[in-house]
C-alpha positions as CSV (number, residue, x, y, z in Angstrom):
1,M,187.0,-24.9,48.3
2,F,187.1,-24.2,51.9
3,E,185.3,-27.5,52.9
4,R,186.8,-29.4,55.8
5,R,187.3,-33.0,55.0
6,E,187.3,-35.5,57.6
7,T,189.2,-38.9,57.1
8,R,187.3,-41.7,58.4
9,G,188.2,-45.4,58.7
10,T,186.2,-48.3,57.5
11,V,184.4,-48.7,60.9
12,G,183.6,-45.0,61.0
13,S,182.2,-44.9,57.5
14,A,180.1,-48.0,58.1
15,L,178.7,-46.5,61.4
16,S,178.0,-43.3,59.6
17,V,175.9,-45.1,56.9
18,L,174.2,-47.0,59.4
19,W,173.3,-43.8,61.3
20,L,172.0,-42.3,58.2
21,I,169.8,-45.3,57.3
22,Y,168.4,-45.2,60.9
23,H,167.4,-41.6,60.6
24,N,165.9,-42.1,57.0
25,T,164.1,-45.1,58.3
26,V,162.4,-43.1,60.8
27,R,161.6,-40.6,58.1
28,S,160.1,-43.2,55.9
29,V,157.9,-44.5,58.8
30,R,156.6,-41.0,59.5
31,K,156.3,-40.2,55.9
32,T,152.8,-41.9,55.8
33,H,151.4,-40.0,58.6
34,G,152.6,-37.1,60.5
35,N,152.4,-39.0,63.8
36,A,154.5,-42.3,63.9
37,I,152.0,-44.0,66.4
38,A,149.2,-43.2,64.0
39,A,150.9,-44.6,61.1
40,V,151.6,-47.9,63.0
41,M,148.0,-48.0,64.3
42,I,146.6,-47.5,60.7
43,N,148.7,-50.5,59.6
44,I,147.4,-52.5,62.6
45,L,143.7,-51.7,61.7
46,Q,144.4,-53.0,58.1
47,M,145.8,-56.1,59.0
48,A,143.2,-56.8,61.7
49,L,140.5,-56.1,59.3
50,M,141.9,-58.5,56.7
51,V,142.2,-61.1,59.3
52,A,138.5,-60.6,60.3
53,I,137.5,-60.7,56.6
54,F,139.1,-63.9,55.9
55,Y,137.8,-65.4,59.1
56,V,134.3,-64.6,58.2
57,M,134.8,-65.8,54.5
58,F,136.2,-69.1,55.7
59,S,133.3,-69.6,58.1
60,L,130.5,-68.6,55.6
61,F,131.8,-70.8,52.8
62,G,132.7,-73.8,55.0
63,L,136.4,-73.7,54.3
64,R,137.5,-74.3,57.9
65,K,137.9,-78.1,57.0
66,M,140.7,-77.1,54.7
67,A,142.8,-75.5,57.5
68,I,145.4,-77.2,59.7
69,R,144.1,-78.9,62.7
70,G,144.8,-76.5,65.5
71,D,144.3,-72.7,66.1
72,F,142.2,-71.8,63.0
73,L,142.8,-68.0,63.6
74,L,146.5,-68.4,64.0
75,Y,146.3,-70.2,60.6
76,I,144.7,-67.3,59.0
77,M,147.0,-64.8,60.6
78,S,150.0,-66.7,59.3
79,G,149.1,-66.3,55.8
80,I,148.1,-62.5,56.2
81,F,151.2,-61.7,58.1
82,M,153.6,-63.1,55.4
83,F,151.5,-61.6,52.6
84,M,151.6,-58.1,54.1
85,A,155.3,-58.3,54.8
86,H,156.0,-59.2,51.4
87,I,153.8,-56.8,49.5
88,R,154.6,-54.0,51.8
89,A,158.4,-54.5,51.4
90,M,158.0,-54.5,47.6
91,S,155.9,-51.5,47.4
92,A,158.3,-49.5,49.8
93,V,161.3,-50.4,47.7
94,V,159.5,-49.5,44.4
95,G,158.4,-46.3,46.0
96,S,161.9,-45.3,47.4
97,E,163.6,-42.1,46.0
98,G,165.5,-42.7,42.8
99,P,168.7,-40.9,41.5
100,A,166.7,-38.1,40.3
101,S,165.0,-37.2,43.4
102,P,166.0,-33.9,45.1
103,M,167.0,-35.8,48.3
104,M,170.0,-37.1,46.3
105,Q,171.4,-33.8,46.1
106,H,172.2,-33.7,49.7
107,M,175.4,-35.7,50.7
108,P,175.9,-38.4,51.9
109,M,172.5,-39.5,50.8
110,S,172.4,-42.1,48.2
111,T,169.9,-44.4,46.5
112,A,171.3,-47.4,48.5
113,V,170.4,-45.6,51.7
114,S,167.0,-44.7,50.5
115,I,166.2,-48.4,49.5
116,A,167.6,-49.7,52.6
117,S,165.5,-47.3,54.7
118,E,162.3,-47.9,53.1
119,A,162.6,-51.6,53.2
120,L,163.6,-51.6,57.0
121,G,160.8,-49.1,57.7
122,A,158.3,-51.5,56.1
123,L,159.7,-54.4,58.0
124,Y,159.6,-52.3,61.4
125,I,156.0,-51.5,60.8
126,Q,155.0,-55.0,59.9
127,I,156.7,-56.7,63.0
128,L,155.5,-54.0,65.4
129,S,151.9,-54.5,64.1
130,M,152.1,-58.3,64.2
131,G,153.4,-58.2,67.8
132,V,150.4,-55.9,68.8
133,I,147.9,-58.2,67.1
134,L,149.3,-61.4,68.5
135,G,149.7,-59.8,72.0
136,V,146.1,-58.7,72.0
137,Y,145.0,-62.1,70.8
138,H,147.0,-63.9,73.5
139,V,145.6,-61.8,76.3
140,G,142.0,-61.4,75.0
141,W,141.3,-64.8,73.4
142,G,143.7,-67.6,74.7
143,P,147.2,-68.7,75.1
144,L,149.3,-68.5,71.8
145,E,151.2,-71.5,70.8
146,I,153.5,-71.6,68.1
147,Y,155.5,-75.0,67.6
148,D,158.7,-73.3,66.4
149,P,158.7,-69.5,66.7
150,I,162.2,-69.0,65.4
151,G,161.5,-70.8,62.2
152,A,158.2,-68.9,61.8
153,M,160.1,-65.6,62.3
154,A,162.7,-66.7,59.8
155,M,160.0,-67.3,57.3
156,L,158.5,-63.8,57.9
157,L,161.9,-62.2,57.2
158,M,162.2,-64.4,54.1
159,S,158.8,-63.0,52.9
160,W,160.0,-59.6,53.5
161,F,163.4,-60.1,51.9
162,S,161.8,-61.7,48.7
163,G,159.3,-58.7,48.5
164,A,162.3,-56.1,48.6
165,S,164.3,-58.1,46.0
166,I,161.4,-58.3,43.7
167,G,160.8,-54.5,44.3
168,M,164.3,-53.9,43.4
169,V,163.8,-55.3,39.8
170,F,160.7,-53.1,39.5
171,L,162.7,-50.0,40.9
172,A,165.4,-50.5,38.2
173,L,163.0,-50.4,35.5
174,K,160.8,-47.6,37.0
175,P,162.6,-44.6,35.5
176,W,162.6,-46.1,32.1
177,A,158.9,-47.0,32.0
178,P,157.0,-45.6,35.0
179,D,153.6,-46.2,33.9
180,F,154.2,-49.7,32.7
181,V,156.1,-50.6,36.0
182,G,153.3,-49.1,38.0
183,L,150.8,-51.3,36.2
184,V,152.9,-54.4,36.5
185,T,153.5,-53.9,40.2
186,K,149.7,-53.5,40.8
187,I,148.9,-56.6,38.8
188,F,151.7,-58.5,40.7
189,M,150.3,-57.4,44.1
190,R,146.7,-58.3,43.1
191,A,147.8,-61.7,41.7
192,N,149.6,-62.4,45.0
193,M,146.1,-62.2,46.8
194,F,145.6,-65.8,45.3
195,A,148.9,-67.0,44.1
196,S,150.3,-66.7,47.5
197,G,148.5,-69.7,48.8
198,K,147.5,-68.0,52.0
199,M,144.0,-69.3,51.6
200,F,144.9,-73.0,51.4
201,L,147.6,-75.5,52.1
202,A,150.1,-76.9,49.4
203,N,149.6,-80.5,50.7
204,T,145.9,-80.3,49.9
205,L,146.4,-79.1,46.2
206,P,146.2,-81.7,43.3
207,A,149.5,-82.1,41.2
208,T,148.0,-80.3,38.2
209,M,147.5,-77.1,40.2
210,L,150.8,-77.0,41.9
211,P,152.7,-75.3,39.0
212,M,150.3,-72.3,39.2
213,F,151.8,-71.5,42.6
214,T,155.3,-73.1,43.0
215,W,156.8,-70.1,41.0
216,N,155.9,-67.7,43.6
217,P,158.5,-67.4,46.4
218,L,155.9,-66.2,48.7
219,F,154.0,-69.4,48.3
220,H,156.9,-71.4,49.6
221,T,157.4,-69.1,52.6
222,I,153.9,-69.2,53.7
223,D,153.6,-72.8,53.6
224,Q,156.9,-73.4,55.2
225,A,155.8,-71.0,57.9
226,R,152.9,-73.0,58.6
227,G,155.0,-76.1,59.0
228,F,157.0,-74.2,61.7
229,M,153.9,-73.0,63.4
230,F,151.8,-76.0,63.5
231,I,153.1,-79.4,64.8
232,N,150.4,-81.2,62.8
233,Y,151.6,-79.9,59.5
234,N,154.5,-81.1,57.4
235,P,155.0,-79.2,54.2
236,H,155.9,-81.5,51.2
237,F,155.4,-79.4,48.2
238,S,157.3,-76.3,49.1
239,S,161.0,-75.5,49.7
240,L,163.1,-73.5,52.1
241,T,165.9,-72.8,49.6
242,Y,163.7,-71.7,46.6
243,P,162.6,-68.3,47.8
244,L,166.2,-67.6,49.0
245,Y,167.7,-68.3,45.6
246,V,165.1,-66.5,43.7
247,S,165.2,-63.5,46.0
248,L,169.2,-63.3,45.7
249,A,168.9,-63.7,42.0
250,C,166.3,-60.8,41.8
251,L,168.4,-58.7,44.2
252,L,171.3,-59.0,42.1
253,I,169.5,-58.3,39.0
254,G,167.8,-55.3,40.6
255,L,171.3,-54.0,41.9
256,M,173.0,-54.3,38.5
257,G,170.0,-52.4,36.8
258,E,169.8,-49.7,39.6
259,F,173.5,-49.1,39.0
260,Y,173.1,-48.7,35.2
261,T,169.9,-46.6,35.7
262,R,171.8,-44.4,38.3
263,K,174.6,-43.7,35.8
264,H,172.2,-42.5,33.2
265,A,169.9,-40.6,35.6
266,S,168.3,-37.5,34.2
267,L,166.6,-34.8,36.4
268,S,163.8,-34.8,33.8
269,W,162.8,-38.2,35.0
270,S,161.3,-36.7,38.2
271,A,158.8,-34.9,36.2
272,R,157.4,-37.9,34.6
273,R,156.5,-39.6,37.7
């Protein structure tokens, strides 16, 4: 009744939303750990450990001959970085706060702000972790040479975007069937350990095996990223446009589903999670 209302223009409203997204992104980064630096360090250790495991596995089983001629460790890191960006973005979006969350009672908080903040927080942590690992590798082991760093970075962003878009579909279904969506999300994440193609090259696969992987947008972004990173590799069986089209379609479906879910939100949903 006595609330003072401020009239804002389009630019002012956009800046207000961006400021809110920024603060909520900081909150999402700190949510995993009280110390933001510790949260980033934990992610760096996880990525470094995964790189070390794959390096040992490739060496023990004699799989190094399947890699691209060039920096073998960079070949492994290319797949790990894309995979982690995709999976972390998807899990962050699926785990974002829905319409029944208590945070939605505080204006001008909205589900769109929560989703964008979680996705950007995941991207921030992945880029920072990747930068630290590559910096340590460049200083400690040898010069880092990437054929087209801008193209490789674009594929990292595409991996993140595709993960966030797929996460939107799961997020829209989550309030209706939380247990089922949780199970499907875990299965999808585990399946991507193999279906992402981070352990091999698309050009080396026989034609009969390609359909097992070409449905996955992450498979295309990893293969295309290696084409940008290594001058000796030219991807023939992956596409630049396929992951973009699939991501846009999933994003559209997820936004429509989230809009419908938000209109039918119930406070009892939060008790079922």
